[in-house]
C-alpha positions as CSV (number, residue, x, y, z in Angstrom):
1,M,-13.0,-8.5,14.2
2,S,-14.0,-7.8,17.6
3,W,-11.7,-4.7,19.1
4,R,-11.7,-6.9,22.0
5,L,-9.4,-9.6,20.8
6,S,-5.9,-9.1,22.6
7,R,-3.4,-7.2,20.3
8,R,-1.0,-10.4,19.8
9,E,-4.2,-12.1,18.4
10,L,-4.8,-9.5,16.0
11,I,-1.8,-9.1,14.6
12,R,-1.4,-13.2,14.2
13,R,-4.5,-13.2,12.4
14,G,-3.4,-10.3,9.9
15,A,0.1,-12.0,9.5
16,L,-2.0,-15.3,8.6
17,T,-4.3,-14.0,6.3
18,A,-1.4,-11.9,4.5
19,A,0.7,-15.0,3.6
20,G,2.1,-14.8,0.5
21,A,0.9,-11.7,-0.2
22,G,2.6,-8.5,-1.5
23,L,2.3,-4.9,-0.7
24,G,0.5,-4.4,-3.4
25,G,-2.5,-5.8,-1.7
26,L,-2.5,-2.7,0.1
27,L,-5.1,-1.1,-2.6
28,S,-7.6,-3.9,-2.0
29,A,-10.5,-2.6,-0.1
30,C,-10.5,-2.4,3.6
31,E,-14.1,-1.4,5.1
32,A,-13.7,-1.8,8.5
33,R,-14.4,1.2,11.1
34,S,-12.3,2.2,13.9
35,A,-14.5,1.7,17.2
36,V,-13.0,4.9,18.7
37,S,-13.0,7.3,16.1
38,P,-14.5,10.7,17.8
39,A,-16.8,13.0,16.1
40,G,-15.7,14.4,13.1
41,A,-12.8,11.7,12.7
42,G,-13.9,9.6,10.3
43,S,-16.7,7.0,10.2
44,A,-19.6,6.4,12.7
45,P,-17.8,4.4,15.5
46,A,-19.2,1.1,16.4
47,A,-20.6,0.7,19.8
48,P,-18.2,-0.4,22.5
49,A,-19.1,-3.5,24.4
50,A,-17.4,-2.6,27.2
51,S,-16.3,0.7,29.0
52,G,-12.6,-0.5,29.4
53,W,-11.8,2.1,26.3
54,E,-13.9,4.7,27.4
55,A,-12.3,4.7,30.4
56,V,-8.9,5.0,29.4
57,V,-9.9,8.2,27.0
58,A,-11.9,10.0,30.1
59,R,-8.3,9.6,31.7
60,A,-6.8,10.8,28.9
61,Q,-8.8,13.6,29.1
62,Q,-8.2,14.5,32.2
63,E,-4.5,14.3,31.8
64,A,-5.3,16.9,29.0
65,S,-2.0,16.8,26.7
66,V,0.6,14.9,25.2
67,V,4.2,15.9,24.2
68,L,5.5,14.3,21.0
69,Y,8.8,14.1,19.9
70,D,8.4,14.1,16.0
71,G,11.5,11.9,15.0
72,H,10.8,11.8,11.2
73,G,12.7,15.3,10.5
74,G,9.3,17.1,9.0
75,A,9.1,13.9,6.3
76,L,5.6,13.2,7.8
77,P,3.3,16.2,7.7
78,T,0.5,14.7,8.8
79,I,1.9,14.5,12.3
80,G,1.1,18.0,12.8
81,Y,-2.1,17.7,11.0
82,A,-3.2,15.0,13.6
83,A,-2.0,16.8,16.4
84,E,-4.3,19.8,15.1
85,Q,-7.1,17.4,14.7
86,F,-6.7,15.4,18.2
87,A,-6.8,18.9,20.1
88,Q,-10.4,19.6,18.5
89,D,-11.7,16.5,18.7
90,F,-11.3,15.2,22.2
91,P,-10.0,17.8,23.2
92,I,-6.3,17.0,24.3
93,Q,-3.6,19.3,23.6
94,V,-0.6,17.8,21.4
95,D,2.9,19.8,21.8
96,V,5.1,18.4,18.6
97,S,8.6,18.9,18.6
98,T,10.0,18.1,15.2
99,M,13.9,16.6,15.1
100,R,15.9,13.7,13.5
101,A,15.2,10.2,14.9
102,S,18.8,10.2,16.6
103,E,17.5,13.0,18.6
104,A,14.3,11.7,19.5
105,L,16.1,8.7,20.8
106,E,18.7,10.7,22.9
107,R,16.3,12.7,24.4
108,V,14.1,9.9,25.7
109,R,17.5,7.8,26.9
110,V,18.4,10.9,29.1
111,E,14.8,11.8,30.7
112,Q,14.4,8.1,31.5
113,R,17.3,7.4,33.2
114,A,17.3,10.8,34.9
115,G,13.4,9.6,35.7
116,Q,12.3,13.1,34.5
117,S,10.1,12.3,31.7
118,V,8.9,15.0,29.5
119,G,8.1,13.4,26.0
120,D,5.2,11.4,26.4
121,A,5.5,9.6,23.0
122,L,8.0,9.8,20.1
123,T,7.8,9.0,16.6
124,V,9.6,6.0,15.4
125,G,10.8,3.2,12.5
126,P,12.1,-0.1,13.4
127,V,15.5,0.6,13.8
128,T,14.7,3.1,16.7
129,V,12.0,0.5,18.3
130,W,15.1,-2.0,18.1
131,Q,17.8,0.4,19.6
132,M,15.1,1.9,22.4
133,R,13.9,-1.7,23.5
134,Q,18.0,-2.8,24.1
135,D,18.0,-0.1,26.7
136,D,14.3,-0.9,27.9
137,L,13.4,2.7,27.1
138,L,9.4,1.5,26.0
139,Q,6.6,0.4,27.5
140,P,4.1,-1.7,25.5
141,V,1.3,0.0,23.5
142,G,-1.1,-2.2,24.3
143,E,-4.7,-3.0,23.2
144,L,-6.3,-0.3,20.8
145,P,-9.4,-0.5,19.2
146,A,-8.4,0.9,15.8
147,L,-5.5,-1.9,15.2
148,A,-8.5,-4.1,14.2
149,R,-8.2,-1.5,10.9
150,V,-4.8,-2.6,9.9
151,S,-4.1,-3.9,6.5
152,P,-2.8,-7.4,6.6
153,E,-0.2,-6.9,4.7
154,V,1.1,-4.2,6.9
155,L,0.8,-6.7,10.2
156,A,2.6,-9.3,8.4
157,R,5.7,-7.0,7.5
158,V,5.7,-5.8,11.4
159,E,5.2,-9.6,12.2
160,A,8.1,-10.4,10.4
161,L,10.4,-8.1,12.2
162,G,9.5,-9.6,15.3
163,T,7.6,-9.5,18.8
164,D,9.2,-6.1,19.7
165,F,8.0,-4.2,17.0
166,R,4.6,-5.6,17.4
167,E,3.9,-5.0,21.2
168,Y,5.9,-1.9,21.2
169,A,4.8,0.5,18.4
170,V,1.5,1.4,16.2
171,W,2.5,1.6,12.7
172,E,0.3,4.1,10.5
173,A,2.1,4.3,7.8
174,L,4.8,3.4,5.1
175,Q,7.4,6.2,4.0
176,F,8.7,5.4,0.3
177,Y,12.0,6.6,-0.7
178,G,13.0,7.7,-4.5
179,I,15.3,10.8,-6.0
180,L,14.1,14.4,-6.3
181,I,15.4,16.4,-9.2
182,N,15.6,19.8,-10.5
183,T,13.5,19.9,-13.9
184,R,15.8,23.1,-14.8
185,A,19.0,21.4,-13.3
186,V,18.2,17.9,-14.9
187,S,16.9,17.4,-18.2
188,A,14.4,14.3,-18.8
189,S,17.1,12.5,-20.9
190,E,19.5,12.7,-17.9
191,A,17.5,12.1,-15.2
192,P,18.8,8.9,-13.5
193,R,16.8,5.7,-14.4
194,S,18.7,3.7,-12.0
195,W,20.2,4.0,-8.4
196,R,23.3,2.8,-9.8
197,E,23.7,6.0,-12.3
198,L,23.9,8.4,-9.3
199,T,27.9,7.6,-9.2
200,D,28.3,8.8,-12.7
201,P,30.9,11.7,-12.7
202,K,28.2,14.3,-13.8
203,W,26.7,14.3,-10.4
204,Q,29.8,15.7,-9.0
205,G,28.9,18.4,-6.0
206,R,25.1,18.2,-7.1
207,I,23.5,15.9,-4.7
208,I,22.5,16.7,-1.5
209,M,22.0,13.5,0.6
210,D,20.3,12.5,4.0
211,D,23.1,11.7,6.1
212,P,23.5,8.1,6.1
213,R,25.7,8.3,9.2
214,A,22.7,8.6,11.6
215,I,19.5,7.1,11.9
216,G,16.9,7.8,9.0
217,G,16.2,7.8,5.5
218,G,19.8,7.9,4.5
219,N,20.7,5.1,6.5
220,Q,17.9,3.1,5.2
221,Y,18.7,4.0,1.8
222,F,22.6,3.0,2.7
223,A,21.7,-0.4,4.1
224,V,19.5,-1.2,1.1
225,S,22.1,-0.2,-1.5
226,L,24.8,-2.1,0.7
227,K,23.2,-5.5,0.5
228,K,21.6,-4.9,-3.1
229,F,25.1,-3.3,-4.8
230,G,28.1,-3.9,-2.2
231,Q,30.1,-1.8,-0.5
232,E,31.9,-0.6,-3.8
233,Y,28.5,1.2,-4.9
234,Q,28.6,3.5,-1.8
235,Q,32.4,4.6,-2.4
236,A,31.7,5.0,-5.8
237,L,28.8,7.6,-4.8
238,A,30.8,9.2,-2.0
239,A,33.6,9.9,-4.5
240,R,30.8,12.3,-6.2
241,Q,31.0,14.4,-2.7
242,P,27.4,14.6,-2.1
243,V,26.6,17.3,0.8
244,L,25.6,15.4,3.8
245,T,22.6,17.1,5.6
246,R,20.1,15.7,8.3
247,N,17.5,18.9,7.5
248,I,15.8,17.1,5.1
249,A,13.3,19.6,4.6
250,D,15.2,22.3,4.3
251,A,17.2,19.8,1.6
252,T,14.0,19.4,-0.4
253,N,13.3,23.4,-0.7
254,R,17.1,23.5,-1.7
255,V,16.6,21.3,-4.6
256,A,13.5,23.3,-5.6
257,R,15.5,26.7,-5.6
258,G,18.0,24.6,-7.8
259,E,20.8,24.7,-5.2
260,F,21.3,21.0,-5.8
261,A,20.4,18.9,-8.9
262,L,19.1,16.0,-7.1
263,M,17.8,15.0,-3.5
264,V,19.1,11.2,-2.5
265,P,16.8,9.8,-0.9
266,F,13.5,11.7,-1.1
267,A,11.1,10.6,1.3
268,F,7.9,10.8,-0.4
269,G,6.1,12.4,2.4
270,L,8.2,15.8,1.8
271,F,6.5,16.0,-1.5
272,A,3.5,17.8,-0.6
273,Q,5.6,20.9,0.5
274,V,6.9,21.2,-3.1
275,K,4.2,19.5,-5.2
276,D,2.9,22.8,-6.9
277,L,6.2,24.0,-7.8
278,P,7.2,23.4,-11.6
279,T,10.9,22.7,-10.8
280,V,10.7,20.0,-9.1
281,K,10.0,15.7,-9.7
282,V,10.0,12.5,-8.3
283,I,11.8,9.8,-10.0
284,V,11.2,6.1,-8.7
285,P,14.3,4.3,-10.3
286,E,13.9,1.1,-12.1
287,E,15.1,-0.7,-9.3
288,G,12.1,0.6,-7.3
289,A,11.9,2.4,-3.9
290,I,13.1,2.0,-0.4
291,F,10.2,1.7,2.1
292,T,10.0,1.9,5.8
293,L,7.7,1.7,8.5
294,H,6.6,4.7,10.3
295,G,5.1,4.2,13.7
296,M,4.6,5.9,17.4
297,A,5.9,4.6,20.4
298,I,5.3,5.2,24.3
299,P,8.4,5.7,26.7
300,K,8.2,3.4,29.8
301,S,7.8,6.2,32.2
302,V,5.8,9.2,31.1
303,R,3.6,11.5,32.7
304,H,0.3,11.5,29.9
305,Q,0.2,7.5,29.2
306,N,-3.5,7.6,28.7
307,A,-3.4,10.7,26.4
308,A,-0.5,9.3,24.7
309,R,-2.6,5.9,23.7
310,V,-5.6,7.4,22.7
311,F,-3.5,9.7,20.3
312,A,-1.6,6.4,18.8
313,D,-4.9,5.2,18.2
314,Y,-6.1,8.4,16.6
315,L,-3.1,8.1,14.1
316,L,-5.5,5.3,12.5
317,S,-8.7,7.0,11.9
318,D,-10.1,7.5,8.8
319,K,-9.4,11.0,9.1
320,I,-6.0,10.9,9.7
321,Q,-5.3,7.4,7.4
322,R,-6.7,9.8,4.7
323,H,-4.4,12.7,5.0
324,L,-1.8,10.7,5.4
325,A,-2.4,9.0,1.5
326,A,-3.6,12.3,0.3
327,N,0.3,13.3,1.0
328,Y,2.0,10.5,-0.6
329,L,2.3,8.1,2.3
330,R,0.6,4.7,1.9
331,P,-1.5,4.5,5.1
332,A,-1.8,1.3,7.2
333,V,-5.7,1.1,6.2
334,D,-6.2,0.2,2.8
335,A,-9.8,2.0,2.3
336,A,-7.7,5.4,3.1
337,M,-6.0,5.0,-0.5
338,E,-9.3,6.2,-2.0
339,A,-8.4,9.6,-0.5
340,A,-5.1,9.7,-2.5
341,P,-5.4,12.4,-5.7
342,P,-4.0,10.5,-9.1
343,E,-0.3,11.5,-8.8
344,A,0.1,10.3,-5.3
345,R,-1.9,6.9,-5.9
346,D,0.6,6.5,-9.1
347,L,3.8,7.2,-6.5
348,L,2.4,4.9,-4.0
349,N,1.9,2.1,-6.7
350,A,5.7,1.9,-7.6
351,P,7.4,-1.0,-7.3
352,L,9.4,-1.6,-4.2
353,W,13.4,-2.3,-4.2
354,G,14.0,-3.3,-0.6
355,I,13.3,-2.3,3.2
356,F,15.9,-2.3,6.0
357,D,15.0,-5.4,8.0
358,E,18.0,-6.2,9.7
359,P,17.8,-3.6,12.7
360,A,20.2,-5.2,14.7
361,R,22.9,-4.5,12.2
362,A,22.1,-0.4,12.7
363,E,25.2,0.5,14.3
364,E,27.2,-1.6,12.7
365,L,26.0,0.0,9.4
366,I,26.2,3.6,10.9
367,A,29.9,2.9,11.3
368,I,30.3,1.2,8.0
369,A,29.0,5.0,6.6
370,Q,31.0,6.9,8.9
371,K,34.4,5.4,7.4
372,I,32.7,5.9,3.6
373,Y,31.6,9.2,4.4
374,P,34.2,10.5,6.9
């Protein structure tokens, strides 16, 4: 597949190829090589047929920097790694600020309306993209050479969400969510086997929970469980008095230290920071893992547009995609799964329970969550 195809055509063909396929197909081989990987970024690049992308890269190097708002809240450690490697390989400096998705959204909103852009790019999920498009805060990403490498199944997921999601973001990974337990506080026989078991009275005051009242993993979990189990389930869970937090990286450490027995929902991308500790274990409930798309978008008016586009393309290079797999993220490029250690591959092959596929309802669901969790 030539990178000269339009981005829309790449996605259309990928979606047609993926018709009827499940996410299990992500483990199939995908040997396409990136047309833009710089020296040291992975496999050897294919020779471009035109100088168009080379000109983008040249302008990006003149811009020399990118300001990135990482709205994943630390749940995607590969973002920091990608910034470091990008600075070495091009070189273009990437200044990363880690925050919640809601904070990244608000910063961009204020900057764009004031005409004083600071952030050149931000990490996003489907809800963030939908909200930003409502306010006309994003620019199309445009054609990127590495889009030809993305799994047809991932492209089909994006296509199912709608045109805005394929035109205004680059999706580099899938984030899975389960439950993190402290193995000293929770015996093997006590560990929850189902999402429903979290409402058991034995968990009273023992759960730390990603806040469902804001954009992020907590709201993803709230939306999926509300659809599957109904509002009574979330009301019963609220009765267990979980501690709500928006600092999910710190929450992971608090479970590891034994301050809490469980963290719900737990983003697999956080497991790398505690996986070597004997006190933690990831549980995938019998219904399966919740999952979402992780990507990057570019605000409508930015100072370093070319550098932002080149960095978005870089996220799909072999080097970065393999790092994602090694850190418990399902990479968008199938072949990168080969880099995943066995324990990561096992988790990334977990059955899937659901994805929040109605981003237009985000504000409605946040309002419901605020009533249940005042």
